[in-house]
N, C-alpha and C positions, 0 to 999 in steps of 0.2 A: 504493500500500500504506500502511496505517495506521502501520506501523513507521517508514517514511520521514517521515511527518508528525510523529511524535514527535521524531525527530532535528531536523527543521527548526524545530519549536517550541522545542526546547532551544537551538538556535543563536540564535534571536531573544531568548530569555530571557537567554542568556549575554551577548550584546552589551549589552543594557539593564543587566544587573547589573554588568558591568565599568565602564560609564560612571558609574553611580550610586556604586559603591564607590570608584572612583578619585577621584571628586570629593567623596567623603564626603557625598553628598547623599541617602543612603537614609534616609527619615524613619522614626521609630519605629513608626508604624502599618503600615509596609511590611516589617517584619522577617520576616513570614511568608513572604516571597519566598525566604528561605534554605531553608525547608522544601521548597518547590516545586522549587528548583534541585537539591537533593540527591536528591529523589525522581526527577526527570527523568534526572539523570546516572546514578543507579543502575539505573533502568529500561532505559536504553540498554545497560548491561552485560547485563541479563537477556535482552534481545532478541538481542544478539550471541551469547550462548551458545546460545539456541534456534535461531537461524538457522544456526549453524555445526555444531551437534551434534544437532539435533532438539529438538522441544518438550519431550518427557519428560525427556531427559537435561539439557537446558538449565535447566529449572525446578528439577529436583532439585539440580543443582550450585549454582544461585543460592540455594536454600533453605538448603543446608549453609553457604555463605558467610555468609549473613545471620544464621543461628542461632549459628554458632561465633563470629563477630565480636561479636555482641551479648553473648554470654556472657562473652567475654574482657574486653569493656568494663565489664560489670557487676562482674567480679572486680577491675578497677582502681578503679572509683569506690567500691566497697564495702569492699574489703580491701587496696587498694594493690598488688595482685599484677599481674604481667606488665608493665604500663606504668608503674606508680607510682601515687601517690595524687593524685586530681584530682576536680573537681566540675564538671559541666556547668551552664550557664545554661539559660534557657528559650527561647533564640533558635532552637533546632532542633526545636521542636515537642514533642509529647507525650512525657513521660518514662515509661519502663518500667523499674522498679526502679533509678531514678536515671540511666538512659541514654536519650537521645532515640532514638525508633525510626528516625529518619532516618540515624543513624550506621551502621546496617546497610546502608542504600543507599549511603553513602559508601564502605564497604568493598567493595560490589559494583563501584563505579567503580574502585577501586584494583586489585582482582583481575582484572577483565575487561580493563582496559587493559594491565596487566603481562603477562597471559596472551597477549594478542595480540602483544606484542613478543617474547615467548619463542617463539611459533610460527614466527618467522623466524630469530631468533638461535639457537635450538635448541642449548643447551648439552649436551654429551655426558653422558648418564647421568642417573639420577634425582636424585642428590645435588646435582650442579652445577645442574640445572634448578631445584631448590628454592632453592639459595643465590642464584642470579642473580635469581630472582623476588623474594626478600626484599630484595635490594639495590635493585631497581627501585622497590619500595614505599618504602624508606627515603629514597631520593633525593627522592621526592615529599614526604615528611614533613619533610625538612630546611627547606622553606620554608612548607609548610602549617601546621605547628605554631606556629612563631614568629608568623606573621601572625594566626592564629586566637586565640592566647593574648594576645599583647602589643598587637595593633592592634584586633582585633574583640571581644576578651573573650568568646569563645564558650565557654571553659572556664577554670577557675582551678586552677593547680597548687598542691598543698599541700606537695609536695616541691620541691626546687630543684636547679639544675645550672648548669654554666659556659656552656652554649649558650643564651643568651637566657632564662635561668632555668628551662630545661626539663631535667629529670633525664635522665641518660644511659640509665637503665633504660627510658625510653619508646622510644628508638630501637632498643634491643635487643629490646624487646617487639614493635615493629612488624616487625622482621626475622623473629622467630620465628613470629609469627602468620601473616604472609604466606607464609613458607617452608612451614609445615605445610599451609596451604590449597593451595599449589601442588603439594605432594606428593599431596594428594587429587585435584586436578584432573588431574594427570599420570596417575594410576592409573585414575581413573574415566572420563576422556575418551579414554584411549589406544585403546580399542576402537571409538571413534566415528570421525568423519571426521578425517583427519590434516591436512587443510588448512582454514583458516578460510573462511567466506563472504567472497568478495573485496571486496564493497562494505562490509560491516560491519567487516571487518578494518581497512580504511582509516579508517573512522569512529572506531574505537577508538584508533588511533594519533593521529588528529587530536584526539580527546577528551583523551588524555594530554597532548598539547602545549598544548591550550587551557587546561586546568586549571593547568598549571605556569606558563604565560605570565601568567595572571591573578594568581596568587599572587606571582610574581616582580615584577610591576608594583606590586602593593600593598606588597611588601617594599621596593622601591626608593623609593616615595613616603614610607615610614616610616623611610628611611635604614638599613635592615637589609641593608647591603651584603655582610656575611659570608654571610648566608643566600642572597642572590642569587648570590654567587660560587660557593659550595659546590654549590648546586643546579645552576647553570649548567655547572660542570665535570662533575658526574655525568651530567647530561642529554646533554652533548656526547659523552661516552664511550659511553653507551647507544645514542644515535641513530647515531653513527658505526659502531658494531658492527652495529646493525640494517641500515643501508644497505649495509655491506660484505657481510653475509650474504645480503641480498636480491640483490645483484649477482652474487655467486658462484653462488647456487643457481638463478638465473633462466635 
């Protein structure tokens, strides 16, 4: 199946990227690789939704995630709303109203992997489902944002904060956007399949771990030990809860 080929290609691209980034050996002329990486990662999320809930529902869910996330990012870069005031560089490809189109793919990655985790953790009720989904997303951003801002200079914060110069509003924004999108996914996909596609579920969990592992490695190399520690603690709690729920419900 072509879907599996996409996943295999992503793994190869991921391994090459980790090696080049950790050695700081990514040449300027190869910066476009970031665009391919984000598009591949986000596309895996689209495939996961389609495989689990059908093509029609999967594509519509993905379109909503892409559109809402791009609009919220536009509000941030233009008006300083939701996340705070910041500006993207050109390392992520074509800018649409000041926001790289690949950021929509990045949010597809965040939402698909956190949704897969929630399918096993299954917090009771709509509200707790959304809250837990927001927390899973924020745990990812605790290391993603410091590395992207301080190490890779993918964007520049015009506001400031105590956590690596990142305003606290950013993490509140991440929580709120992810929680609202999880509310939508909960309601929209509730009448679809109640269980994930088994193969793609495992791939989404692996994808979440791979992304965090890469950014935690880069953070360690940049001596960002607080980011590594906080992300590691959050990840440990999430995965422990996931494994416990998987064992209880199996």
